[in-house]
N, C-alpha and C positions, 0 to 999 in steps of 0.2 A: 675895224674889220670891214674892209670894202669888198663885199661879196660879188663875184662876177656871175656865178650860176649856182643853182641848186638842183640836185639830182635826186629823184625818188626811185627806189627799187622795191617792187613787190617780190618777196622771197617766199620759197616753200621748201621746208626741210622735214624729213621724216624723223620722228622720235625713235630712240632705241627701243622703247617699250611703251605700251599704253599707259597713260597717266589719268587716273580716275579720281574725280571729286564728286561732291553732291550735285555739281552742274551737269556731269556726264563724263564720257571718256574721250580723251584726245589722243589721236594717233599721228597727226601731222600738224605742223605749226606753220601757218602763214603769218608774215609780219612785214613791216616796211622798214627799210634802211634809208635814212636821209643823208645826203652828202652836201656840204656847204663848201664851195670852192672859192679860193682867192688865187692870185698868181703863184703864191709860194706854198700854200697848204690846203689840205682837205680836212674838214671836221666831220665826224661821223656821229649819227644818232640813230635810235631805234624806236619804232612805234610798237608798243606791246599789246595793242588791241587784238581781241580774238576775232576769228572769222565770223562767228555768230555772237551777237550782243548778249551774252549770258552773264559775264562777270560785271559788266557795266553797259551803258547804252551805246558805247562805241563799238565799231567793227572795223575790220581791215578796209573794206570797200568804202565805208563812210569816212574813215580818217583820210584816205587818199583824196576823196572828193573835197573835204574841208581844206586840206593842205593846198590842193591845186587851185581851188576857186577863191579861197579867202585868205588863208594864212600867208602863203608865199607872196601874193600881191601886196599884202600889208607890209611885209618885210622889205619888198623891193621899193616901196614908197619912201623908205628911209635911205638917204644918200650914204650914210655910214653909221654903224652902231659901234660905240666905243667899248661897251661891256655887255656880257650876256644878260645881266639883270634887266637891260633895256628891252630885251626880246619879250619878256613877260608883259611889260607895259605896252609894247607895240601891238601885241596880239590880244590885249584885254578887251577890245570891242566885240570880239567873238566870244560868246558865252560857252562855258564848259569846254567840251571837246579837248579834255586835258591830255589825253594820250597823243593826239595829233600835235598839240602844242609842244609837249615834252620832246617829241621826236626831233623837231626843228631846234628847239632851245638847247637840247643836249649837243647837237652838232655845233652850234655856236660856242658852247662852253669848251668843247674839244678844240675847236679852231682857236679860241682865245688863249687856251693853255699852250698850244703849239706855237702861236705867235710870240708868246712871252717866254718860251723855252722852259716851261715848268710842268711837272706832272699835274694832271687834272685834280688829284687829291689836294695838292698844295694850293692850287688856284682857288679851291673851295674853302680853304682854311683848315684842312685836315691836319692832324698831328700824329698819326700812327704810321708805323712801318709795315704792319701786318694786321689783318682782321680775323676774328674768330668766325667760323662758319658752321652752320647746321645744314640739315638736309630735309626736304619736304617729301613725304612718302604718300602716294595716292592710296585710295581705298582698294584693298585686295579682297577678292572673293574668298580665297582660301587663307585662313589665319597662318598656316605654316609658311606660305609664300611671304607673308608680312614678316614673320620671324626671321626668315632667311635674309630679307632685305635689311632689317635692322641690324642683324649680326654683321652683315657685309659692310654696312656704313660705319658701324662702331670700329671694325677692324681698320677701315680707311682713315679713322681719326676724327670723323665729324663730331662736333661738340654738343649737338642738340638734335633730337629727333622730333620733327613735326609730323603728327599723325592726322591725316584727314579722317573726319568722322561724319556720319549722317545717321538719321533714325534707323535703328536696327543694326548699326555698325558703330557702336559707341562704347557703352560701359563695359561690356564683355571684352571688347577688343583692348581697351586700355588696361583692364584688370589682367588680361592674359599677358600683356607686355610687361607689366609690373612684376608679375609672378615669375616670368621667364628671365627678365634682364635686371631686376632689382631697381635701385634708385638712380637710374640713368636720367640725365636731363631730358625732359620730354614735355611736349605741349600738344594740345588738340586744336584742330582747325575745323570749324563747323561750316564755314562758307554760308552763313545765314540760313541754315537748315532747320532751325527750331523756333518756337514761340514761347511766350510766358506760360502757356499751358504745359510746357515740358519742364517746368522749373524743378519739380521733384527729381526728375531724371538727371538734370544738369547738376543738382546738388550732390548726387551720388559721386560725381567726378571729384568732389572735394576730398574724397578718401585716398586719392592716388598721388598727392603731392605734385601736381602738374605745375610747370612754370607759369602757364596761362591757358585760357580758353579763348581762341580767336574768333571774333564775329559770330557768336552763337545765334543772334537774333537778326531781324530784317536788315537788309543791305543799306537802307537809308535811315536807320533808327539811331537815336541817342537817348531817347526818353525811357523806353523799356529796358535798355541796357543799364541805365542808372538804377532802376528798380531791382533788376537781377543782381547787380553787383553788391547791393546792400545785403543780399541773402546768400552770397557765395563767399567762401574764404579764398578760393582761387581767383587770381587777378583776371579780369576781362581785358583782352586786347582788341582794340578796334582797328579794322582794316577798311572794308568797303564804305563805311560811314564817313570817312575822313577824306575830303577832297581839297582842303585848303587850311591855312593857319587859323581862319575863323572857325571852321568846323572843329578843329582841335581845341580851340579855346572854349567853345561851347561845351564840348564833351567833358573837358577837365573841370569846368565850373559846375556842371551838373553831377559830377561823380560817376560818369558813365564808364570810365576806363581807368586802369592803372598802368597800362602799357599801350603804346601806339606803334603800329606797323607802318612804316613809310615806304610806299612804292612810288618811284619817281614818276612813272606814267600816270598813275591814278591822281596825283596831286598837281600835275601840270608842269613838272620840270624840276631841275636842280635848285633853282632860286627859291621856289616855294618849299621844297624839301628842307632847305637850310632854315627857312623861317619857322617851320614846324619843329625842327630839331631844337632851335634856340628857345622857342616857347616851352617845349617839354622840359628842357634842361633847367629853365628858370623855375618850373613847378615841381621838379623832382620826379618827372615821369620818364622812365627809360624808353628808348626807341630801338627798333631794329629794322633792317632792310628786307622787305619781302621780295619774292621773285615771281616772274610771269613767264617762265620757260623761255628766257631770253637767249638769243645767240650771244656770241662772245662780245659783240659791240655793246649791247644793253647790259651784259654782265660786267663789263669794264666800268660803265657808269655807276653800277651798284657798288662795286669795290671802292670807287673814289668817294662816293657820298658816305660810305660806312667808316671812312677815316676820320669823320668828325667825332668829337669826344663823347657825346651823349649816346652814341650807338654802342651801348654797353652789353647787349645781348646778342648771341650768335644769330646771324641772318640766314636767308635762304640761298645765298650766292654760292651754290655748289660748283664743283669743277665742270669744265666743258663735257667731259666724258660721262657725267651723270645722265645727260640727255641725248648727246649727239655722237654718231659714229665719227664724224669729222666736223669741226667748227670752222667758221669762216675767217678766223684770225690766227696769227702766229705771234708769239707762242700761244698755245691754248691755255686757258685758265686751269691751273692745277692746285690741288689742296695737299698740303704737307701732311705727314703722318701724325702730327700733333694738332691737326684740325685748323690750320691757318692758311690764309692766302696772303702772300707777300705782295705789298703794293708796289707796282712798277715805278722805277725811277725815271723812265723816259718821259719826254714831253707829251702832253695830251693824255689820251686814255691809256697809253702805254702798251697797247697791243695793236699790231698792224693788220688791218683787213687785207686779205689776199685777193687781188683782182680776179685771178682765175676761179677762185671759189665763189666770189660774189657773182660772177657771170654764170657759173654752173647752176646756182640755185635761184637765179633771177627769172621770174616768169613775166614780169612787166617792168618797163623802164621808161622814164620820161625826164627830159632835161628842161629846165626853166632858165632862160638867159635874161639877165637884167637888160 
């Protein structure tokens, strides 16, 4: 992969509806699209950092700076990279900044798959032709609005409902959903909103047959989660606590988790995602792919990684129309009526970014020539 230039685009797209979590409410999504160019192909990646560093320490502005000043120069020091796995090693001298690294590494993976004329899913070792998908639903002030959304997504075929919770919007919300919709596949996502002082409240959630409770305690914790898991029947899923395969190993050995959410950006790319997948498969820990309100480019990478065999639970990779009036790819990502996304057979990510739409939503652009 002899790269001639790398292009960064800062993008801004309006969400179809406000998305509320315990972090706050999001109305607009800023993100970075990375392009890795050779003479014949362009590989595309996406940086999922938020505008404000609420989910992690990274932000859109910080990720741009790190890519411009450190990561891209490191990549250009290499005369040629033969495989995307080498990108991870190349960028290793820069600590953390996983979302910035994943944006560039993902573009190299797309490029590699296109050069070898294979779908990205196959290049990663995936063995599925379609993936099961769920949907993530933000916190609604009015419970009837939440009911309408759940009913809508059930009718659209989504196979799992992820319900965001926070103190004051938790047990009663889940109880209401169970009473209204019966034994539908459902999980709760706390986004680190609780502490061990809330253990009695969290134990109440055991009564509702949830698939899992995602990241109930601190974003950087695996110790308290181990103590909590011993007292819960419901599996704990770790998200924000897992940034690497070593983090996953520690959490598994401590008994902090029974499920792991793999987000490509959070763990630093597809190569590290594969390592976490393999470790969890070895230990009988199921994984699923989380979402970060991605555009179609990031969504395509999520589809590809979910083709690996230990992604046995429906992920958050909803269709493009869940979040956007128009996406920046063609065709847009769609979900079948039986809750599946079919993995594209075309080379690379399998969805084509539309130049006119990329330009329409670009608010800053910079080219880096080798």
